[in-house]
N, C-alpha and C positions, 0 to 999 in steps of 0.2 A: 282330884275329881273322880266321881264314881263312874262306873260303866254306863249307867243310864244316861248320865250327862253327855258322854262321848257320843252315844247313839243319837241323842236329840240334836246335838250339834251337826252330826253327819246328815241327818234328815233335813235340817235347815239349809245346809249348803246345797243339797240336791235340789230342794225346792227353788232356791234362788237361781241356780244354774238353768233349770228348766224354764223358769219364767223369763230369764234374760234371753235365752235362745229363741223362745216364742216371740218375744218383742223384736229381736233383730230380724228374724225371718219375716215378720209382719211388716217391718219397715222396708225391707228389701222388696217385698212383694208390692207394696204401695208405690214405691219409687219406680219399679219396672212398669207397673200398670199405668202410671202417669206418663212415662216416656212413650209407651206404645200409643196411648190416647192422643198425645200431641202429634205423633207421626201420622196417625189415621186422619186427624183433623187437617194436617198439611196436605195429605193426598187428596182429601175432599176438595180443598181449596184449589189445588193445581188442576183437578179435573174440571172444575167450574170455569177455569180460566182458558181452557183449550179453545173453546169457541166463544170469543168475546164479541162485543158490539162493533169493534173496528172492522172485522171481516164483513159483517152484514152491511155496515155503512158504506165501505169501499166498494162492495159488490153492487150495491144499489146505484152508486155513482156511475159505475161502468154500464149498468143497464140503461141509464139515461144517455150514454154516449154512443150506443150501438147504431151504426148507419150502413153497415156492410156485412157480408157473409162471414168474413174472417173474424171480425169482432164478435159476431153472434156465436160462432163456433167456440171461440175462446171463452165467452161468457157461459155457454152451456157446459163446457168442460169444468170450469171453476165451480158452477153450481152442483154438478155431480160429485166433485171431490169434497165439497163442503157437506153435501148430503150424506156421503159415505162416512165422514168423520162424525157427524151428528147422530146418524141413525145406526151406525154399525160400531165404530170404534168407541164412542163415548158410552153406549150401553154396556159394552163388554167391561169397560173400566168400572161402571156402576155395579155390575154383578160381582166383580172381583172385590169391590169395597164392601158389599153386603156380606160376602163370604168371610172377609177379614174381620168385620165387626162381630160375626157369630163366633169365630175362633177366639176373638178377644174376650167375649162374654164367657166362653168356656174356660178361659185362662190357660189355653194351650199355647203358651208363649214360645215353645220350641218350634211349632209349625208356623206361628205367626211371623216370626222373623224372616223366614224365607219367602212367605207370601208377600210381605211388605216390599222386600227387595225386588221381586218380580214385577209388582205393580208399579213401582217407581220407574223401572226401565220402560214398561209399556206406556206410561203417561208421558215420559220424555220423548218417546218415539212419535206418538200422536201429536204432541205439542210442536215438535219439529215440523211435521207435515203441515200443521195449521199455520205456523209462522212462514213457512216457505210459500204456501198458498197466498197469504196476505202480502208478501213481498211481490209476488207476480202481479197481483191485482193493483198494487200501488204503482208499479211501473207504468200502468196505463193512466191511473187517476192523477198521478203526479207528473206525467210526462210533459204536459203542456207547460207547466211552470218551469220545470227543469230544462226542457228544450228551448223555451223562450229565452231563458237566462244564458244558455250556451250560445244560441244564435246571436244574441245581442253582443256578446264578447267577440264572436267571429266577425260580425259586421264591422265592429270598431277596428279590428286587425285588418280587415279587407280594405277599409277606407284609408288606413295608414299606408298600406302597400301600394294602393292605386295612386295616392298622392305622391309618394316617393318616385314611382315610375313616371308619372306625368311631369314631375319637376326635373327629372334627369333622363329624358327620353333618349337622348343621343348616346347615353352609355349602354343602351340595350339594343342597338341597331342590329346586331347579329341574331337576336331572338325576338324581334318585334312582332312578327306574325304569330309564332306559337304563343307568345305572351297574351296578345290580343284575343286569340281564341280561348285561352285559359280564363281570361277575365270574363268573356262572354259565357263560358261554361259555369263560372262561379255565380254570375247573375241569374242564369237559368235555374241553378240549384236552389238559390234563395227563393225564387218564384215558386218552384215545386214544393219547397217546404211550407210556404204560406198557404198554398192550395191544399196540401195534405192536412194542415192544421184546421183549415176551414171545413174540410170534409170529415174531420175526426178520424183520419186514417192513422191512428197512433201506432199501428203495427209497422207502418212504413216510415214513420217519422224518424225513428232511431237510425235507420239505414241512410236516410237523407242527411241527417246531421253528421253522421260519420263521413259521408262523401264530401260534405262541405268542409269539414275539419281537415281532411286529407288534402283537399284542393288548396285551401288557404295556407296550410303548412308548407306545401310544395312551392306555392307562389312566394311565400316569405323567404324560403331558401334561395330561390332563383333571383329575387330582387336584391338580396344581400350579397350573393356570391358571383352572379353573372358578370358584373363590371370587372371584378378582379380576374375572372377567367378570360374575358375578352382582351383585357390589357396584356395579361401574361402571354396568351396564345397568339395574339395578333401583332403585338408590338415588342414587348420585352424580349421574349425568346427568339423571334426572328432576328432582332437586332443583335442579340448575343451570337447567334449562329453566323451571321455575316461577319462580325468582328473576329470570331474564332477562326473562320475560314481564311480571312486575310492574314491573321497572325501565323496560322499553320503553314500557308503557302510561303510566306516570307522566311520562316524559320527553316523549312525544308530546303529552300534555296541556299540558306547559309550553312547547310550541312547537318542539321539536326535530324535525328531519327525519332519520329513521333508515332511509329506504327503501334507501339504497345498501348497507346491511349485509345485506339480504335475509334478515332473521331468521326470518319465518314459513316461508319456503321451506326454509331450512336446518334448521329444527326438524322439518318434515315429512320431509325426506330422512333426518335423523338417526333419527327414529322408525322409518322403513322399514328402515334399516340395522340398528338394534338388533333389530327383529323377525326379520330374516334371520339375524342372529348367533345368536339364541336358538333359531330353527328348526334351524339347523345344530348347535347345542349339544345338542339333543334326540337327535341321532343321533351325538353325541360327535365332531363335526367342528369342531375349534377353530382351523383354519388361519387365520392373520392376524387372529383375533377380538380379541385383546388390543391389537394394533397399531391396528386400526380404532376400537376404543372409546377408546383414548388420544388418537387423532387428533380424535375428536368432543369429548372432554373438553377438549383443548387449544383447540379452536375456541371453545367457550363461555367458557373462561377469558379468551381474547383479547378477547371482547366487552366485558368489564369495562374493559379498557384503552381500547377505542374509546369507551365511555360517558364515561370520565374525560376523554378527549381532546376530546369534543364539549362537555363542560361548560367546560373551559379555553378552548376556541375561542369559546364563546358570550361569556365574559367579555372576551376579546380583541376580539371583534366589537363588543360594546356600548361598550367603552372607545374604540375607534377611531371608532365611529359618532358619538360626541359630539365627540371631540378634532379629528377631520378637518374636520368641518363648521365648528367654531369657528375653526380655523386658516385654512381656505380662505377663509372670509368676511373674516377679518382681512387676509389677503394681498390679496384682491380690493379691499378699501377702500384699502389702501396703494398698490396699483398704480393705482387710479383717481385718487387724489390726485396721484400722480406724473405721470400723463398730463395732468392739468389744468395742472400747472406746467411741462410740457415746453416750451411756447411761450416762456415767460419764460426758461427755461434756454437755449433755442436762441438767443434774442436776446442774452442776457448772455454766453454762452460758445460757443466754437468746438467744438461736439460732433462727434465722429466718427460714421460710420454705424453702427458696432458698438454704440455707446452707445444709439442709438435702436432698433436691430433687437432688442436684448435685451429691451426693454420689450414689443415685439410678441410675442416668444417666450414671455415670462412670462404675458401675457394668454391666449395660445393654450393653454399648459400648464395654467393654472388652469381654463380652460373644459373641457379634456379630463378633468381630475381631477374636476371637478364632475359631468360626465356619467357617468364611471365610478362615482363614489360613488352617484349616483341609481340607476344600473343595479343595483348590489349591494344597495342598500336595497330596491328593488322585488323582487329575488329573495328577500330575507328576508320581505317582506310576503306574497309568494305561496307561501312555503314550497317554493321550487323546489330549493334545495340545502341540504346539511347545514351546520352552523356551522363544521365543519373547513374546508370549501371557502370559505365566506363570510369566515372569519377570515383565510385566506391572501390572499384578494382585497383585504381591507382593509389588510393588511400591505403589499402591493404599492402600493396607492394612497398609503398613508402615506409609503412610501419615495420615491415620485415627488414628493409634496408637500414633503418635507424638502429634496429637491434644488432644487425651485422656490423654496422659502423662502431657501435659501442663495444662490441666484442673485439673488433680489430684494435681499437684504441686501448682497450685494457691489455691486450696481448703486447702491443707496442710498449706500453708503460712497463709491463712485466719484464720484457726483454731488455728495455733500456735500463731498467734498474740493475740488471746484472753488471753492465759496464760501470754504472755509477757506483755500485758497491765495490767493484774492483779498484776503481780510481780512488774512491774514498779510503779504501784499505791501504793503498800505496802511500797516500798522503799522510794517513795516520801512522804508518810505519816510520816515516821520516820524523814525525813529531815524537813518537815513542823513543826513537834512538836519541834524539836531541835531549829529551828529559833524562834518559839514563846517563847520557854523557855529562849533562849538567850536574847530576847527582854525584858522579865520580869526581868531577872537578871540585865540587863544593867540599867533599870529604877530605880532598887533598889540600885545598887552599887554607883550611883552618889549622892544619898540622896537629891533629888530635894525638895525644900520647899513645892511645890505643884505639884502633878502629872497632866499633861495636860488633859483637859476634853475629847478631841477626842481620847486619848489613850484607855480609858475604852470602848468607843463606838466601836472603831475598833477592840479592843481585843475581845469584845463580838461577833462581826460579824465573826471574824476569828475562834474563838472557836466553834461557831455554825456550820460553814462550815466544820471544821475538824470532828465534831460529825456526820454530814450528810455523810461525806466521809467514816467514820468508819462503819456507818449503811449499806452503800451500799456494802462495802467489806464483811460484815457479812451476806448479803442476799444470798439466793440460789433459783433459779439461778441468777447470776450476769448479769445485763445489762451493757455491756462494754461501750456503748455509754453514758449511764447515769453516769457511774463511771468516765469516762474521763472528763465529765462536772464538776462533784463534785471535782475532783482533781484540775482542772484548777481554780475553784472558791476558794478553800481552799488555794491554793498556792498564788494566787493574793492577797487575803485578809491578809494572814500572812505576806507577803512581805510588804504590806502597813503598818501593825503594826510595823514591823522592821524598815522601813524607817522613820516612824513618831517618834519612840523612838530615833533613831540615830540622827535625825535632832534636836529634842528637847534638847537632852543632849549636842549636839555640840553647839547649840545656847546659852544654859544656861552657859556652860563653858566659852564661849567668853564674855557673859555679866558679869559674875563674875570676869573674868580677867580684863575687862575694868574698873569695879567699883574699884577693888583693886588698879589698876594702877592709877586711877584718884584721890585716897585719898591723894596723895602727894600734890595736888593742892588745897585742901579744904581750908587750912588756908590762902592762898594768894589771893583767888578769890571767891567772894560770888556767882557769876553766876555758877561757876563750882560746888560749894557746893550744890546750889539749884538743878542743873541738876542731880547730883549724888543721891540726896535724892529721886527725882522722879524715877530714874532708880532703886533704892533699893526697893521702894514701888511696882513698876511693877514686879520686880524679885520675891518678896515674894508672890505676887498674882498669880505667874505662867505665867505671860505674858513676856516670856524671849526675844522675838524678839523686843518688844517695849522697854524693859529694855536696850538691847544692843544699840538700836538706840539713846536713851536718853543719855546713858553714853558716847558714841562716840561723840555725838553732844556737850556735856558739855566739854569734854577734848579738843575738836577741837578748843575751844575758845583760850586756852593758848598754844596749841601744834598742829598746823595745820598738816594734813596728818597722824594723829594718826591711822586712820582706816587701812591703809596698814601695818603699823608696828605691830598692834595688830594681824592681820591675819598671818603675818610672824612668830610672836612669838607663835601664837597658833599652827601653823604647826610644 
């Protein structure tokens, strides 16, 4: 491509770019212009809606209702406020709109944006004033319909309240006079309302409706709650108080201490509270009255639980009063007897310090328990505390006594086991001696050609162990731990001698039987004869196991399976 071609292409790209840019800017400008145009139109519409036909219409209605100075003043004030909106506020908005349209025509969009925002705020403010004015006017124009509807509902409620009162008049004997006066007051208020409505005194009607609503509401509460208040305050609670006083007097005669319940004080305070509730009831003030009376009633109901608790606690106290004394005295006697024997036990046995210290602890605990017991019994005699407190104290003392009893029983078992271990050791000594004696007798009775070497070694060890055991039994004091070790050693070694003797005799008998049984084959088989000679040599040397093996091996040549038959024959 030539240089001229490149230049032409470059010029073409430049032209296209410029055209595109112009088109884009023109599009953006049109779009922005359209947006601002729509916003200005909206502002114009909002301005026109500030003072609408509703305000003028409602204000005209009020003008027709004016029949007193108060209404005239209100009407004049509303006209002035409407005039200010129409003649001052709206023109200002109109001027601002004209200014915005001029800026729009000049395409000064930067200034236009802030002007539109400020005018939107101004229109919203004036519109709010206009709406507020309309609401105030409607309170008068709509008051008759609204108040008539409210009064109709209140009259229906009032008729229901009056009907309930007349049907159950006896239930309201305590408040009959104030209720009748309140009914008269309600009737008067209804008449005042009708009179105000006839005279178009709408400024006063709202106050009258509010007074009627409050009166009916209070009457409704009184009619619903007064019977309950009267029954609780005049019948239920006085009956409870009489019953509580009777039970209290009876229980105090029987030795119960009920001071902690503060019954006389609480009865006095309850009477005061009931008097206050009925004083307020006479002026039809029932605030919290039902709640307060139920609280008083619940308190007196709870006293029955406390009375039952005291009766149960008294039985618990009396049971522990007997059982603790008996048990403590018994444990003291056992501990005293044990302390008397402690010197003999110390002489006879090697006691550790803990074994002696626990006896001192037991004596100290029993002394503390006895002191606590006497303290609680003195409290009972002096009527210092209620049985609920005394019962708990006795339960704690009994728990301590049970722990001490357990500790004493464990100590007794521990000390008793010392004698048991010694007695058992002496009995086992006799058994061990008999076993050793039987082992010696057995080894002699069979007349073995040679006594096995390990027999004398084991016999010596067993005899030495028995000697150590006898020495330990003759010691004073005896160490039971060491004695038990000596007993175990002597028993194990003696049983070892016994088992060795038994096994040796058994093997020797089988070897001898096998040799005698095999003699029948000596003349017919030289191998059998040679094997039996070896078996005899081993037998006379005291090697009975080898002798048995050689004899069986020799006989097995001519009589396979001889081993099993020899065992059966031996058995």
